[in-house]
DSSP file (Angstrom, degrees, kcal/mol; ACC not computed):
  #  RESIDUE AA STRUCTURE BP1 BP2  ACC     N-H-->O    O-->H-N    N-H-->O    O-->H-N    TCO  KAPPA ALPHA  PHI   PSI    X-CA   Y-CA   Z-CA
    1    1 A M     >        0   0    0      0, 0.0     4,-2.1     0, 0.0     5,-0.1   0.000 360.0 360.0 360.0 -41.0  -42.1   -5.5   22.4
    2    2 A K  H  >  +     0   0    0      1,-0.2     4,-2.5     2,-0.2     5,-0.2   0.890 360.0  53.1 -64.1 -38.1  -40.3   -3.6   19.6
    3    3 A A  H  > S+     0   0    0      1,-0.2     4,-2.2     2,-0.2    -1,-0.2   0.900 109.0  49.0 -64.0 -39.9  -38.3   -1.6   22.1
    4    4 A L  H  > S+     0   0    0      2,-0.2     4,-2.3     1,-0.2    -1,-0.2   0.896 110.7  50.3 -66.0 -41.0  -37.2   -4.9   23.7
    5    5 A T  H  X S+     0   0    0     -4,-2.1     4,-2.3     1,-0.2    -2,-0.2   0.920 111.0  49.1 -63.0 -44.1  -36.2   -6.3   20.4
    6    6 A R  H  X S+     0   0    0     -4,-2.5     4,-2.7     2,-0.2    -2,-0.2   0.892 109.4  53.0 -61.9 -40.6  -34.2   -3.2   19.5
    7    7 A L  H  X S+     0   0    0     -4,-2.2     4,-2.4     1,-0.2    -2,-0.2   0.945 111.8  43.8 -61.1 -49.2  -32.4   -3.3   22.9
    8    8 A F  H  X S+     0   0    0     -4,-2.3     4,-2.2     2,-0.2    -1,-0.2   0.866 113.0  52.2 -66.9 -35.8  -31.3   -6.9   22.4
    9    9 A T  H  X S+     0   0    0     -4,-2.3     4,-2.1     2,-0.2    -1,-0.2   0.930 111.1  47.8 -63.9 -44.7  -30.3   -6.3   18.8
   10   10 A G  H  X S+     0   0    0     -4,-2.7     4,-2.3     1,-0.2    -2,-0.2   0.908 111.9  49.1 -62.3 -43.0  -28.2   -3.3   19.9
   11   11 A L  H  X S+     0   0    0     -4,-2.4     4,-2.3     1,-0.2    -1,-0.2   0.883 110.1  51.5 -64.7 -38.2  -26.6   -5.3   22.7
   12   12 A A  H  X S+     0   0    0     -4,-2.2     4,-2.2     2,-0.2    -1,-0.2   0.901 110.4  49.0 -65.2 -40.2  -25.8   -8.2   20.3
   13   13 A M  H  X S+     0   0    0     -4,-2.1     4,-2.2     2,-0.2    -2,-0.2   0.919 111.5  48.3 -66.1 -43.5  -24.1   -5.8   17.9
   14   14 A V  H  X S+     0   0    0     -4,-2.3     4,-2.2     1,-0.2    -2,-0.2   0.904 112.1  50.3 -63.6 -40.8  -22.0   -4.1   20.6
   15   15 A G  H  X S+     0   0    0     -4,-2.3     4,-2.1     1,-0.2    -1,-0.2   0.889 109.5  50.6 -64.4 -39.8  -21.0   -7.6   21.9
   16   16 A A  H  X S+     0   0    0     -4,-2.2     4,-2.0     2,-0.2    -2,-0.2   0.899 110.5  49.1 -66.1 -40.5  -20.0   -8.7   18.4
   17   17 A L  H  X S+     0   0    0     -4,-2.2     4,-1.7     1,-0.2    -2,-0.2   0.914 112.1  48.4 -65.0 -42.7  -17.9   -5.6   17.8
   18   18 A G  H  X S+     0   0    0     -4,-2.2     4,-1.7     1,-0.2    -2,-0.2   0.877 110.2  52.0 -65.3 -37.8  -16.1   -6.0   21.2
   19   19 A A  H  X S+     0   0    0     -4,-2.1     4,-1.3     1,-0.2    -1,-0.2   0.889 107.6  51.2 -67.6 -39.3  -15.4   -9.7   20.5
   20   20 A S  H  X S+     0   0    0     -4,-2.0     4,-0.6     1,-0.2    -1,-0.2   0.884 110.0  49.6 -68.2 -35.8  -13.8   -9.0   17.1
   21   21 A A  H >< S+     0   0    0     -4,-1.7     3,-0.6     1,-0.2    -1,-0.2   0.861 108.2  54.1 -68.1 -34.7  -11.5   -6.4   18.6
   22   22 A A  H 3< S+     0   0    0     -4,-1.7    -1,-0.2     1,-0.2    -2,-0.2   0.796 108.6  49.0 -70.2 -27.6  -10.5   -8.8   21.4
   23   23 A W  H 3< S+     0   0    0     -4,-1.3    -1,-0.2    -3,-0.1    -2,-0.2   0.558  82.7 115.1 -89.6  -8.7   -9.5  -11.5   18.9
   24   24 A A    <<  -     0   0    0     -4,-0.6     2,-0.1    -3,-0.6    32,-0.1  -0.390  69.3-119.6 -65.1 136.1   -7.4   -9.2   16.7
   25   25 A D        -     0   0    0     30,-0.4    30,-0.3    -2,-0.1    -1,-0.1  -0.438  26.6-159.5 -74.3 150.1   -3.7  -10.2   16.7
   26   26 A Q        -     0   0    0     -2,-0.1    32,-0.2    28,-0.1     3,-0.1  -0.939  31.2 -90.7-126.2 149.9   -1.1   -7.7   17.9
   27   27 A P        -     0   0    0      0, 0.0     2,-0.0     0, 0.0     7,-0.0  -0.342  52.3-107.6 -57.3 140.4    2.6   -7.5   17.2
   28   28 A G    >   -     0   0    0      1,-0.1     3,-1.6     2,-0.0    -3,-0.0  -0.330  17.6-119.9 -70.2 152.7    4.5   -9.4   19.9
   29   29 A A  T 3  S+     0   0    0      1,-0.3    -1,-0.1    -3,-0.1     0, 0.0   0.764 115.0  51.8 -62.7 -25.3    6.6   -7.6   22.5
   30   30 A D  T 3  S+     0   0    0      2,-0.0     2,-0.3     0, 0.0    -1,-0.3   0.359  78.8 123.4 -95.1   5.5    9.7   -9.3   21.2
   31   31 A W    <   -     0   0    0     -3,-1.6    48,-0.2     1,-0.2    28,-0.0  -0.522  39.0-172.8 -69.7 128.2    9.2   -8.4   17.5
   32   32 A K        +     0   0    0     46,-1.4     2,-0.6    -2,-0.3    47,-0.2   0.603  65.7  73.5 -94.8 -15.1   12.2   -6.6   16.2
   33   33 A V  S    S-     0   0    0     45,-2.3    -1,-0.1    43,-0.1    48,-0.1  -0.899  70.7-152.4-108.6 118.5   10.7   -5.7   12.8
   34   34 A S     >  -     0   0    0     -2,-0.6     4,-2.4     1,-0.1     5,-0.2  -0.281  33.4-102.0 -78.3 170.0    8.0   -3.0   12.7
   35   35 A K  H  > S+     0   0    0      1,-0.2     4,-2.3     2,-0.2     5,-0.2   0.907 124.7  51.5 -58.5 -43.0    5.3   -2.8   10.1
   36   36 A D  H  > S+     0   0    0      1,-0.2     4,-2.0     2,-0.2    -1,-0.2   0.887 109.7  49.0 -63.2 -39.4    7.2    0.0    8.3
   37   37 A Q  H  > S+     0   0    0      2,-0.2     4,-2.0     1,-0.2    -1,-0.2   0.879 109.7  51.8 -67.8 -37.5   10.4   -2.2    8.3
   38   38 A A  H  X S+     0   0    0     -4,-2.4     4,-2.1     2,-0.2    -2,-0.2   0.911 109.4  50.2 -63.7 -41.8    8.4   -5.2    6.9
   39   39 A E  H  X S+     0   0    0     -4,-2.3     4,-2.5     1,-0.2    -2,-0.2   0.886 108.0  53.3 -63.3 -38.8    7.0   -2.9    4.1
   40   40 A A  H  X S+     0   0    0     -4,-2.0     4,-2.1     2,-0.2    -1,-0.2   0.899 108.3  50.1 -63.4 -40.5   10.6   -1.8    3.3
   41   41 A S  H  X S+     0   0    0     -4,-2.0     4,-1.1     2,-0.2    -1,-0.2   0.901 111.1  49.5 -62.1 -41.5   11.7   -5.4    3.0
   42   42 A L  H  <>S+     0   0    0     -4,-2.1     5,-2.4     2,-0.2     3,-0.3   0.910 110.4  48.9 -66.0 -42.4    8.7   -6.1    0.7
   43   43 A K  H ><5S+     0   0    0     -4,-2.5     3,-1.4     1,-0.2    -1,-0.2   0.877 108.7  53.7 -65.7 -36.7    9.5   -3.1   -1.5
   44   44 A A  H 3<5S+     0   0    0     -4,-2.1    -1,-0.2     1,-0.3    -2,-0.2   0.774 106.0  55.1 -66.1 -25.2   13.1   -4.2   -1.7
   45   45 A A  T 3<5S-     0   0    0     -4,-1.1    -1,-0.3    -3,-0.3    -2,-0.2   0.342 133.3 -86.5 -90.9   5.7   11.9   -7.6   -2.9
   46   46 A G  T < 5S+     0   0    0     -3,-1.4    21,-0.9     1,-0.3     2,-0.4   0.467  77.6 143.7 108.6   1.3    9.9   -6.1   -5.8
   47   47 A Y  E   < -A   66   0A   0     -5,-2.4    -1,-0.3    19,-0.2    19,-0.3  -0.614  23.4-176.7 -74.1 129.1    6.5   -5.2   -4.3
   48   48 A T  E    S+     0   0A   0     17,-2.7     2,-0.3    -2,-0.4    18,-0.2   0.656  71.3  23.4 -97.8 -20.3    5.3   -2.0   -5.8
   49   49 A Q  E     -A   65   0A   0     16,-1.8    16,-2.9    -6,-0.0     2,-0.6  -0.974  60.6-156.5-149.4 130.9    2.1   -1.7   -3.7
   50   50 A I  E     +A   64   0A   0     -2,-0.3    14,-0.3    14,-0.2     3,-0.1  -0.942  15.1 174.8-106.1 115.2    1.2   -3.1   -0.3
   51   51 A T  E     +     0   0A   0     12,-1.7     2,-0.3    -2,-0.6    13,-0.2   0.696  67.9  12.1 -95.4 -20.6   -2.6   -3.2   -0.1
   52   52 A K  E     +A   63   0A   0     11,-1.9    11,-1.7     2,-0.0     2,-0.3  -0.951  58.9 166.1-157.0 134.2   -2.8   -5.0    3.3
   53   53 A I  E     +A   62   0A   0     -2,-0.3     2,-0.3     9,-0.2     9,-0.2  -0.939  15.1 149.1-150.6 130.9   -0.4   -5.7    6.1
   54   54 A E  E     -A   61   0A   0      7,-2.6     7,-2.9    -2,-0.3     2,-0.4  -0.982  49.8 -93.4-154.5 160.1   -1.3   -6.9    9.7
   55   55 A A  E     +A   60   0A   0     -2,-0.3   -30,-0.4   -30,-0.3     2,-0.3  -0.666  53.8 160.2 -76.7 129.2    0.0   -8.9   12.6
   56   56 A D  E >   -A   59   0A   0      3,-2.8     3,-1.1    -2,-0.4    -2,-0.1  -0.917  57.8 -14.2-157.0 126.7   -1.4  -12.4   12.3
   57   57 A D  T 3  S-     0   0    0     -2,-0.3     3,-0.1     1,-0.3    -2,-0.0   0.826 127.4 -46.3  52.8  39.3   -0.4  -15.8   13.8
   58   58 A G  T 3  S+     0   0    0      1,-0.2     2,-0.3   -32,-0.2    -1,-0.3   0.653 124.5  63.8  84.7  16.3    3.1  -14.7   14.8
   59   59 A H  E <  S-A   56   0A   0     -3,-1.1    -3,-2.8    18,-0.1     2,-0.4  -0.968  89.0 -88.7-155.6 169.0    4.2  -12.8   11.7
   60   60 A W  E     -AB  55  76A   0     16,-2.4    16,-2.8    -2,-0.3     2,-0.3  -0.742  50.8-177.7 -81.4 133.3    3.4   -9.9    9.4
   61   61 A E  E     +AB  54  75A   0     -7,-2.9    -7,-2.6    -2,-0.4     2,-0.3  -0.972  15.6 109.3-135.6 146.1    0.9  -11.0    6.8
   62   62 A G  E     -AB  53  74A   0     12,-2.0    12,-2.4    -2,-0.3     2,-0.3  -0.978  48.8 -87.0 178.6-162.0   -0.8   -9.3    3.9
   63   63 A E  E     +AB  52  73A   0    -11,-1.7   -11,-1.9    -2,-0.3   -12,-1.7  -0.950  37.3 152.2-136.4 152.4   -1.3   -8.7    0.2
   64   64 A G  E     -AB  50  72A   0      8,-2.2     8,-3.3    -2,-0.3     2,-0.4  -0.959  34.8-105.4-164.7-178.1    0.4   -6.6   -2.4
   65   65 A M  E     -AB  49  71A   0    -16,-2.9   -17,-2.7    -2,-0.3   -16,-1.8  -0.942  22.6-153.1-124.4 143.7    1.2   -6.2   -6.0
   66   66 A K  E >   -A   47   0A   0      4,-1.6     3,-2.4    -2,-0.4   -19,-0.2  -0.533  42.1 -89.0-105.4 176.6    4.5   -6.6   -7.8
   67   67 A A  T 3  S+     0   0    0    -21,-0.9   -20,-0.1     1,-0.3   -21,-0.0   0.722 122.1  68.6 -59.6 -22.4    5.8   -5.0  -11.0
   68   68 A D  T 3  S-     0   0    0      2,-0.1    -1,-0.3     1,-0.1     3,-0.1   0.528 112.4-118.4 -75.5  -3.2    4.2   -7.8  -13.0
   69   69 A G  S <  S+     0   0    0     -3,-2.4     2,-0.2     1,-0.3    -2,-0.1   0.491  72.3 129.4  81.7   2.8    0.8   -6.4  -12.1
   70   70 A M        -     0   0    0     -4,-0.0    -4,-1.6     1,-0.0     2,-0.4  -0.609  60.2-118.0 -93.3 152.7   -0.2   -9.6  -10.2
   71   71 A K  E     -B   65   0A   0     18,-0.3    18,-2.9    -2,-0.2     2,-0.3  -0.725  33.9-171.1 -90.3 136.1   -1.5   -9.8   -6.7
   72   72 A Y  E     -BC  64  88A   0     -8,-3.3    -8,-2.2    -2,-0.4     2,-0.4  -0.916  19.1-139.7-127.6 152.1    0.6  -11.7   -4.1
   73   73 A E  E     -BC  63  87A   0     14,-3.3    14,-2.3    -2,-0.3     2,-0.3  -0.876  30.0-176.8-104.2 144.0    0.1  -12.9   -0.5
   74   74 A F  E     -BC  62  86A   0    -12,-2.4   -12,-2.0    -2,-0.4     2,-0.4  -0.959  24.0-159.2-141.1 159.0    3.1  -12.6    1.8
   75   75 A H  E     -BC  61  85A   0     10,-1.7     9,-2.1    -2,-0.3    10,-1.4  -0.992  14.1-160.2-131.0 137.4    4.3  -13.4    5.3
   76   76 A V  E     -BC  60  83A   0    -16,-2.8   -16,-2.4    -2,-0.4     7,-0.2  -0.981  23.7-119.5-121.5 130.1    7.3  -11.5    6.8
   77   77 A D     >  -     0   0    0      5,-3.0     4,-2.0    -2,-0.4   -18,-0.1  -0.503  17.8-147.3 -66.2 126.2    9.2  -12.9    9.8
   78   78 A P  T  4 S+     0   0    0      0, 0.0   -45,-2.3     0, 0.0   -46,-1.4   0.536  93.6  45.8 -76.6  -5.2    8.9  -10.4   12.7
   79   79 A H  T  4 S+     0   0    0    -48,-0.2    -2,-0.0   -47,-0.2   -20,-0.0   0.769 127.5  20.1-103.7 -35.3   12.4  -11.1   14.0
   80   80 A S  T  4 S-     0   0    0      2,-0.2     3,-0.1   -47,-0.1   -49,-0.0   0.664  89.8-128.3-108.8 -21.4   14.5  -11.1   10.8
   81   81 A G     <  +     0   0    0     -4,-2.0     2,-0.2     1,-0.3   -47,-0.0   0.482  59.8 143.3  82.3   2.5   12.4   -9.2    8.3
   82   82 A Q        -     0   0    0     -6,-0.1    -5,-3.0    -5,-0.1     2,-0.6  -0.493  58.3-115.8 -76.4 144.9   12.8  -12.0    5.8
   83   83 A I  E     +C   76   0A   0     -7,-0.2    -7,-0.3    -2,-0.2     3,-0.1  -0.726  34.2 177.4 -80.3 118.6    9.9  -12.8    3.5
   84   84 A I  E     +     0   0A   0     -9,-2.1     2,-0.3    -2,-0.6    -8,-0.2   0.538  68.7  32.4-103.4 -10.1    8.9  -16.4    4.5
   85   85 A K  E     +C   75   0A   0    -10,-1.4   -10,-1.7     2,-0.0    -1,-0.3  -0.974  56.5 163.2-145.1 134.6    5.9  -16.7    2.1
   86   86 A D  E     +C   74   0A   0     -2,-0.3     2,-0.4   -12,-0.2   -12,-0.2  -0.682  20.5 154.0-152.7  88.3    5.5  -15.0   -1.3
   87   87 A E  E     -C   73   0A   0    -14,-2.3   -14,-3.3    -2,-0.2     2,-0.2  -0.929  47.4-106.9-126.9 144.7    2.8  -16.6   -3.4
   88   88 A M  E     -C   72   0A   0     -2,-0.4     2,-0.6   -16,-0.3   -16,-0.3  -0.474  36.7-127.1 -65.6 135.2    0.6  -15.4   -6.2
   89   89 A D              0   0    0    -18,-2.9   -18,-0.3    -2,-0.2    -1,-0.1  -0.765 360.0 360.0 -89.2 120.2   -3.0  -14.8   -5.0
   90   90 A H              0   0    0     -2,-0.6    -1,-0.1     0, 0.0   -18,-0.0   0.438 360.0 360.0 -95.2 360.0   -5.5  -16.7   -7.1
């Protein structure tokens, strides 16, 4: 009985890992702005540290810190490189 329980637990874990990878967003084929270019735009706008950046819901999204020492959330347009959201993270 324990072996059967372990088997099903292992299968459930493998299935959960596979499902999360399948749902992860990827940069669109038509995106003109790479992750590195998005980071360069953010640094030019005053970000001193980028702690997270990923493709999500059709844009680059993440978190970082500015010279004021505060944490901010941002969105970067993947076609123009413009920052379309720049809000302090509470």
